[in-house]
DSSP file (Angstrom, degrees, kcal/mol; ACC not computed):
  #  RESIDUE AA STRUCTURE BP1 BP2  ACC     N-H-->O    O-->H-N    N-H-->O    O-->H-N    TCO  KAPPA ALPHA  PHI   PSI    X-CA   Y-CA   Z-CA
    1    1 A V              0   0    0      0, 0.0     2,-0.7     0, 0.0     3,-0.1   0.000 360.0 360.0 360.0 130.2  111.6   91.4  100.7
    2    2 A H     >  -     0   0    0      1,-0.2     4,-1.8     2,-0.0     5,-0.2  -0.856 360.0-163.3-106.2 122.1  110.1   94.8  101.7
    3    3 A L  H  > S+     0   0    0     -2,-0.7     4,-2.4     1,-0.2    -1,-0.2   0.842  90.7  62.5 -69.6 -29.7  110.2   95.4  105.4
    4    4 A V  H  > S+     0   0    0      2,-0.2     4,-2.4     1,-0.2    -1,-0.2   0.908 102.5  50.1 -60.8 -42.3  107.5   98.2  104.9
    5    5 A L  H  > S+     0   0    0      1,-0.2     4,-2.7     2,-0.2    -1,-0.2   0.924 109.7  49.1 -63.0 -44.9  105.1   95.6  103.6
    6    6 A K  H  X S+     0   0    0     -4,-1.8     4,-2.3     1,-0.2    -1,-0.2   0.919 110.5  51.5 -61.5 -39.7  105.7   93.4  106.6
    7    7 A E  H  X S+     0   0    0     -4,-2.4     4,-2.8     1,-0.2    -2,-0.2   0.929 108.3  51.6 -59.2 -45.6  105.2   96.3  108.8
    8    8 A L  H  X S+     0   0    0     -4,-2.4     4,-2.6     2,-0.2    -1,-0.2   0.912 109.5  49.8 -54.7 -50.0  101.9   97.1  107.1
    9    9 A V  H  X S+     0   0    0     -4,-2.7     4,-2.6     1,-0.2    -1,-0.2   0.906 109.4  50.9 -60.0 -43.8  100.7   93.6  107.5
   10   10 A R  H  X S+     0   0    0     -4,-2.3     4,-2.7     2,-0.2    -2,-0.2   0.928 110.0  49.9 -63.2 -46.8  101.6   93.6  111.1
   11   11 A K  H  X S+     0   0    0     -4,-2.8     4,-2.6     1,-0.2     5,-0.2   0.926 109.5  52.9 -58.8 -42.5   99.6   97.0  111.7
   12   12 A S  H  X S+     0   0    0     -4,-2.6     4,-2.0     1,-0.2    -2,-0.2   0.948 110.1  46.5 -62.5 -43.6   96.7   95.5  109.9
   13   13 A I  H  X S+     0   0    0     -4,-2.6     4,-2.4     1,-0.2    -1,-0.2   0.948 111.0  52.7 -62.5 -44.7   96.7   92.4  112.2
   14   14 A S  H  < S+     0   0    0     -4,-2.7    -1,-0.2     1,-0.2    -2,-0.2   0.864 108.3  49.7 -60.8 -35.8   97.0   94.6  115.2
   15   15 A E  H  < S+     0   0    0     -4,-2.6    -1,-0.2    -5,-0.2    -2,-0.2   0.853 111.0  51.6 -70.6 -30.5   94.0   96.8  114.1
   16   16 A T  H  <        0   0    0     -4,-2.0    -2,-0.2    -5,-0.2    -1,-0.2   0.925 360.0 360.0 -72.5 -37.5   92.0   93.7  113.6
   17   17 A Q     <        0   0    0     -4,-2.4    -1,-0.2    -5,-0.1    -2,-0.2   0.498 360.0 360.0 -67.4 360.0   92.8   92.2  117.0
């Protein structure tokens, strides 16, 4: 599991909201 990937996904979601 890559924490970096999860962080990227979270950032992407934050940008969308």
